[in-house]
Each structure stands twice: as structure tokens, then as C-alpha cells.
C-alpha positions as a printed Julia matrix, in Angstrom:
333×3 Matrix{Float64}:
 -103.03   33.72  -20.31
 -104.93   31.31  -18.16
 -103.39   29.25  -15.46
 -103.92   26.15  -17.56
 -102.03   27.63  -20.49
  -99.09   28.52  -18.26
  -98.98   24.98  -16.98
  -99.11   23.61  -20.5
  -96.25   25.83  -21.69
  -94.13   24.83  -18.67
  -94.83   21.18  -19.37
  -93.84   21.56  -23.0
  -90.59   23.33  -22.05
  -89.86   20.64  -19.55
  -90.53   17.92  -22.09
  -88.29   19.68  -24.58
  -85.61   19.9   -21.93
  -86.01   16.24  -21.09
  -85.94   15.44  -24.77
  -82.74   17.43  -25.09
  -81.26   15.71  -22.09
  -82.28   12.36  -23.43
  -80.89   13.2   -26.83
  -77.66   14.41  -25.15
  -77.47   11.26  -23.09
  -78.11    9.22  -26.18
  -75.3    11.0   -28.0
  -72.91   10.79  -25.03
  -73.74    7.14  -24.5
  -73.17    6.5   -28.16
  -69.81    8.27  -28.13
  -68.74    6.49  -24.95
  -69.73    3.09  -26.32
  -67.93    3.88  -29.55
  -64.81    4.96  -27.68
  -64.73    1.78  -25.57
  -65.23   -0.39  -28.64
  -62.36    1.37  -30.41
  -60.19    0.86  -27.33
  -61.05   -2.86  -27.29
  -60.15   -3.01  -30.98
  -56.79   -1.42  -30.08
  -57.64    1.65  -32.16
  -56.51    3.87  -29.32
  -56.07    7.16  -31.2
  -59.58    6.93  -32.7
  -60.94    6.06  -29.25
  -59.37    9.21  -27.81
  -60.95   11.38  -30.55
  -64.4     9.92  -29.88
  -64.11   10.3   -26.09
  -62.84   13.89  -26.33
  -66.18   14.91  -27.85
  -67.75   13.96  -24.52
  -65.39   15.92  -22.23
  -65.61   18.99  -24.5
  -69.43   19.11  -24.27
  -70.71   20.52  -20.93
  -74.1    18.94  -21.59
  -72.45   15.53  -21.38
  -70.94   16.16  -17.9
  -72.6    13.01  -16.64
  -70.21   11.01  -18.83
  -67.09   13.07  -18.28
  -65.67   10.72  -15.62
  -65.95    7.67  -17.88
  -64.46    9.59  -20.78
  -61.43   10.77  -18.76
  -60.84    7.24  -17.5
  -60.88    5.66  -20.97
  -58.84    8.47  -22.46
  -56.2     7.83  -19.79
  -56.17    4.1   -20.57
  -55.92    4.81  -24.3
  -52.91    7.08  -23.79
  -51.39    4.44  -21.5
  -51.82    1.83  -24.26
  -50.13    4.2   -26.69
  -47.34    4.68  -24.08
  -47.94    8.44  -24.13
  -47.22    8.53  -20.44
  -47.48   12.28  -19.8
  -50.95   12.48  -21.39
  -52.01    9.32  -19.59
  -50.78   10.67  -16.26
  -52.56   13.99  -16.72
  -55.96   12.43  -17.5
  -55.61    9.72  -14.84
  -54.71   12.24  -12.14
  -57.7    14.36  -13.1
  -60.0    11.35  -12.8
  -58.54   10.26   -9.41
  -58.77   13.8    -8.03
  -62.34   14.56   -9.14
  -64.15   11.21   -9.11
  -63.16    9.27   -5.96
  -66.64    7.69   -5.74
  -66.69    6.42   -9.29
  -66.8     2.61   -9.83
  -63.66    2.88  -11.93
  -61.73    4.51   -9.1
  -60.07    1.29   -7.74
  -58.89    0.35  -11.23
  -57.63    3.92  -11.72
  -55.4     3.46   -8.63
  -54.11    0.17  -10.08
  -53.45    1.85  -13.44
  -51.58    4.62  -11.62
  -49.26    2.01  -10.1
  -48.68    0.45  -13.52
  -48.08    3.9   -15.05
  -45.39    4.64  -12.44
  -43.69    1.34  -13.34
  -43.66    2.35  -17.01
  -42.16    5.71  -16.0
  -39.41    3.91  -14.07
  -40.6     5.13  -10.68
  -40.39    1.63   -9.19
  -40.44    2.48   -5.49
  -43.61    4.61   -5.71
  -45.19    2.06   -8.02
  -44.63   -0.68   -5.43
  -46.09    1.49   -2.68
  -49.27    2.34   -4.64
  -49.81   -1.27   -5.78
  -49.33   -2.63   -2.26
  -51.87   -0.11   -0.95
  -54.19   -1.16   -3.75
  -54.12   -4.89   -2.92
  -54.6    -4.06    0.78
  -57.53   -1.71    0.24
  -59.26   -3.48   -2.66
  -58.79   -7.18   -1.89
  -61.79   -8.24   -3.94
  -60.74   -6.34   -7.08
  -60.16   -8.49  -10.17
  -56.93   -6.52  -10.68
  -55.31   -7.83   -7.47
  -53.34  -10.63   -9.25
  -52.22   -8.08  -11.85
  -51.08   -5.78   -9.06
  -49.03   -8.6    -7.51
  -47.5    -9.26  -10.91
  -46.47   -5.63  -11.36
  -45.04   -5.48   -7.86
  -42.89   -8.41   -8.96
  -41.87   -6.55  -12.11
  -40.89   -3.49  -10.06
  -38.76   -5.61   -7.72
  -37.19   -7.39  -10.69
  -36.32   -4.03  -12.24
  -34.71   -3.0    -8.94
  -32.62   -6.2    -8.96
  -34.4    -7.86   -6.02
  -34.73  -11.21   -7.79
  -35.56  -13.42   -4.81
  -38.27  -11.07   -3.53
  -39.73  -10.54   -6.99
  -39.95  -14.32   -7.48
  -42.21  -14.54   -4.4
  -44.76  -12.22   -6.02
  -44.63  -14.03   -9.36
  -45.16  -17.38   -7.6
  -48.02  -15.83   -5.63
  -49.75  -15.1    -8.94
  -49.03  -18.63  -10.24
  -50.22  -20.59   -7.19
  -52.92  -18.33   -5.69
  -54.45  -16.93   -8.89
  -54.21  -19.76  -11.43
  -57.02  -18.32  -13.55
  -55.32  -14.93  -13.96
  -54.16  -14.12  -17.47
  -50.89  -12.98  -15.84
  -49.99  -16.57  -14.88
  -48.06  -17.31  -18.07
  -46.15  -14.06  -17.81
  -45.38  -14.85  -14.16
  -44.13  -18.35  -15.09
  -41.89  -16.85  -17.74
  -40.46  -14.39  -15.18
  -39.8   -17.19  -12.69
  -37.92  -19.14  -15.37
  -36.01  -16.01  -16.32
  -35.04  -15.34  -12.68
  -33.87  -18.93  -12.19
  -31.8   -18.66  -15.36
  -30.43  -15.3   -14.22
  -29.53  -16.77  -10.82
  -27.63  -19.6   -12.48
  -25.94  -17.07  -14.71
  -24.93  -15.0   -11.67
  -23.61  -18.09   -9.9
  -21.62  -18.99  -13.01
  -20.28  -15.44  -13.24
  -19.3   -15.58   -9.57
  -17.54  -18.88  -10.18
  -15.75  -17.49  -13.23
  -14.83  -14.36  -11.3
  -13.52  -16.45   -8.41
  -11.58  -18.64  -10.82
  -10.16  -15.59  -12.57
   -9.22  -13.94   -9.28
   -7.68  -17.19   -8.05
   -5.66  -17.42  -11.27
   -4.54  -13.83  -10.84
   -3.56  -14.55   -7.24
   -1.62  -17.63   -8.37
    0.17  -15.67  -11.08
    0.86  -12.85   -8.66
    2.2   -15.3    -6.07
    4.38  -16.92   -8.74
    5.71  -13.52   -9.81
    6.29  -12.54   -6.2
    8.25  -15.72   -5.52
   10.11  -15.39   -8.81
   11.13  -11.86   -7.85
   12.1   -13.05   -4.4
   14.26  -15.8    -5.92
   15.86  -13.32   -8.33
   16.65  -11.01   -5.42
   18.09  -13.92   -3.44
   20.23  -15.01   -6.42
   21.47  -11.43   -6.89
   22.34  -11.26   -3.19
   24.2   -14.55   -3.4
   26.05  -13.37   -6.5
   27.06  -10.14   -4.77
   28.11  -12.09   -1.72
   30.11  -14.54   -3.84
   31.78  -11.68   -5.72
   32.57  -10.03   -2.43
   33.93  -13.3    -1.09
   36.01  -13.79   -4.22
   37.39  -10.29   -4.0
   37.8    -9.97   -0.26
   38.28  -13.65    0.47
   40.17  -15.43   -2.29
   42.3   -12.47   -3.22
   43.11  -11.85    0.41
   43.92  -15.51    0.88
   46.04  -15.48   -2.25
   47.97  -12.42   -1.05
   48.4   -13.93    2.4
   49.68  -17.18    0.92
   52.0   -15.32   -1.41
   53.36  -13.35    1.53
   53.82  -16.53    3.5
   55.58  -18.12    0.52
   57.98  -15.18    0.18
   58.75  -15.33    3.88
   59.45  -19.05    3.72
   61.54  -18.66    0.61
   63.67  -16.07    2.42
   64.14  -18.4     5.37
   65.18  -21.24    3.02
   67.66  -18.95    1.33
   69.16  -18.0     4.7
   69.45  -21.63    5.79
   71.04  -22.55    2.44
   73.64  -19.8     2.88
   74.43  -20.97    6.38
   74.78  -24.6     5.25
   77.1   -23.6     2.46
   79.27  -21.58    4.84
   79.46  -24.45    7.33
   80.23  -26.91    4.54
   83.08  -24.68    3.34
   84.45  -24.42    6.88
   84.34  -28.2     7.37
   85.97  -28.81    3.99
   88.75  -26.35    4.83
   89.44  -28.04    8.15
   89.48  -31.48    6.56
   92.06  -30.33    3.95
   94.14  -28.83    6.68
   94.15  -32.13    8.61
   95.08  -34.17    5.55
   97.96  -31.89    4.64
   99.59  -31.75    8.1
   98.9   -35.26    9.21
   98.63  -36.45   12.78
  101.08  -33.81   14.03
   98.6   -31.01   13.66
   97.95  -30.02   17.25
   95.82  -26.86   16.53
   92.73  -28.96   15.75
   91.64  -30.81   18.83
   89.43  -33.82   18.96
   86.72  -31.88   20.81
   86.63  -29.25   18.11
   86.17  -31.9    15.46
   83.34  -33.48   17.38
   81.63  -30.1    17.71
   81.99  -29.55   14.0
   80.65  -32.99   13.24
   77.72  -32.4    15.57
   76.96  -29.01   14.02
   77.26  -30.59   10.58
   74.73  -33.23   11.62
   72.36  -30.52   12.91
   72.76  -28.57    9.72
   71.96  -31.7     7.7
   68.72  -32.04    9.69
   67.88  -28.38    9.07
   68.62  -28.89    5.41
   66.18  -31.8     5.22
   63.55  -29.8     7.12
   63.95  -26.85    4.8
   63.71  -29.15    1.82
   60.36  -30.46    3.13
   59.12  -26.9     3.73
   60.16  -25.95    0.23
   58.1   -28.77   -1.23
   55.11  -27.65    0.86
   55.46  -24.09   -0.39
   55.61  -25.33   -4.0
   52.29  -27.11   -3.41
   50.85  -23.9    -1.92
   51.95  -21.95   -4.95
   50.24  -24.44   -7.24
   47.05  -24.08   -5.15
   47.24  -20.3    -5.45
   47.59  -20.59   -9.23
   44.5   -22.83   -9.36
   42.48  -20.36   -7.24
   43.52  -17.51   -9.51
   42.43  -19.46  -12.62
   39.13  -20.37  -10.94
   38.38  -16.72  -10.23
   39.11  -15.64  -13.83
   36.78  -18.34  -15.23
   33.78  -17.34  -13.05
């Protein structure tokens, strides 16, 4: 074989190889375009099937990065988060120089939000907007930072990010969603304020009721104490007073009886002397004038005592009536 023939064979092989490469590129390009079109048409499962044909063919390695990226986005749209995460991580790890890499970082932050990993989502999205300031996904990243903060309950801070989208990126398609979130936060804040007011009102009512019950109990205890004290006073006071007055009455009655007996004896003695004088006339020498005067004087003193005892007796009768009234009062209580 001549040198010319060898060169011709090599050229043919090379052309065949180039033709194969071109045909492979044509097929890969066709599959990739088809997959992206299906994704745009929201036919995500069909898009994944078309794009898988690329990653399964080693001859289409040139298009593997694009295929992994769009497969990840398709799974994300289907909310198959584990599959989306696996393909996205593979793309981020193996194709850091790819033009889709910045968007892949943004999509990773959004994926973490969908998985409920809000703190890590915020961190990745903040790094994204710092590192890729000119990316068209920056306003979206701010929006999702706001969503993460909202999910964490940081309403005031989340509102700042939503307003940042509204005022600094008015052409972003996330503006309407951000406006809705701002309105929702304002409504939620008013709702929280109302709930606080209702809670305060309820607690104040409970405190008022509790204070009323406490005072009512205190009054009941005071009334019970007064009742016990009154009962004690009635038993130890009135009864004691009644017994003391009854004792005093008996004592006075005894004294009156003694004075009455003495008066009666003196009256009998005087009467006897007077009869003796009348019967014997003026010749009776045994009764002297002095003796008569003494008797008259004693009689006068006895009359005074009699009047005094009569007054005391009336006073004791009044006391006895008072004791009867006190006894009736006690029984009626």
C-alpha cells in the first residue's frame, strides 16, 4: 500500500468519525431541544425520558451537563425532591464552569426551601445574590429568602425582602407574589394584634373574676369569723351576764327578805309596847320616855329602810325583765 493510499484511508476514517460525531451531536442536540421544549410545555415526565437518552449515551457526553440540569429542574417541577436533589448535586459537583451553574445554585436554595430546610436555604440564597449580582434570578432569590423567613415566623424581616423585590425589581415576575405576601403579612400582623388584645381582655376578665372570687371568699371568711365571735359573745357574754344578774337578783331578794323580817319584828315590838301603855295608863313607870323616843327613832329608821328596800325591789324587777328579754333575743337568733 502506497503512502497516498494510507493517507486516503486515514482521511476516510476520520471523515466517518466526524460524520459519526456530527450525527451524534445532531441526535443529542435534537434530544436536548426536545427535552427543553417538553419542559416548557410542562410535560415534565416526557422531558425527563427524552433527556435520559442523552446521559445514558457516552457518545453524547458533551451534552450530559445540560441534560442533568434540565432533568433536575423537571423533577423539581414535579416536586420529586429526592430525584431533583440527586441530579442537581451531580451537576453542581461535576460542572462548576458550566453557564447554568449560577442558576443551579439558585435552584438548590429553592429546593432546600421546598424540603423545609429554611436556614440552609437562606444561607445559600444569600450567598447566591452576593456572588452573582448580575444574575436574572437575583430578585427570585430575594423573594425566596422572604418566603423562608415567613415560614420561620420572622414576618417583619421577611416583609423587607418582599418589599425589596417590589421596589427594586419592578419588572420581576415575582412582584405580584411579593405584593400578595406583603398584604398577607399586614393582615397577619393585624390578626396577631387582635389576638393579643383578645388575650389581654380575656386575661383581664379572668383576673377580675379571680379578684371578685378572692374578695367574696374573704368576705365569707370575715362573716364566718363575726358569726363565731357573736356566738361566742352570746354564749360567754350574754349568758354570763344573765347568770351574774340572776345571782345579783337572788342576793338582793335575800337582803329584802331579811329587812322585811326585821321590820315585822320591830313593828310587833312597837305594837306590843303601845298596847301595854294603853292598858296601864299613865301609871306605867316601866316604860320611860327615853325608851319610847328610841323606839320611835328606830321605827323611823326602819321606815326609811323599808322605802329603800322597796325601791331596790322595783329595780330588781326591772333587771329581771331585762334578763328575760335577753334570753328571748338569744333564742330567736
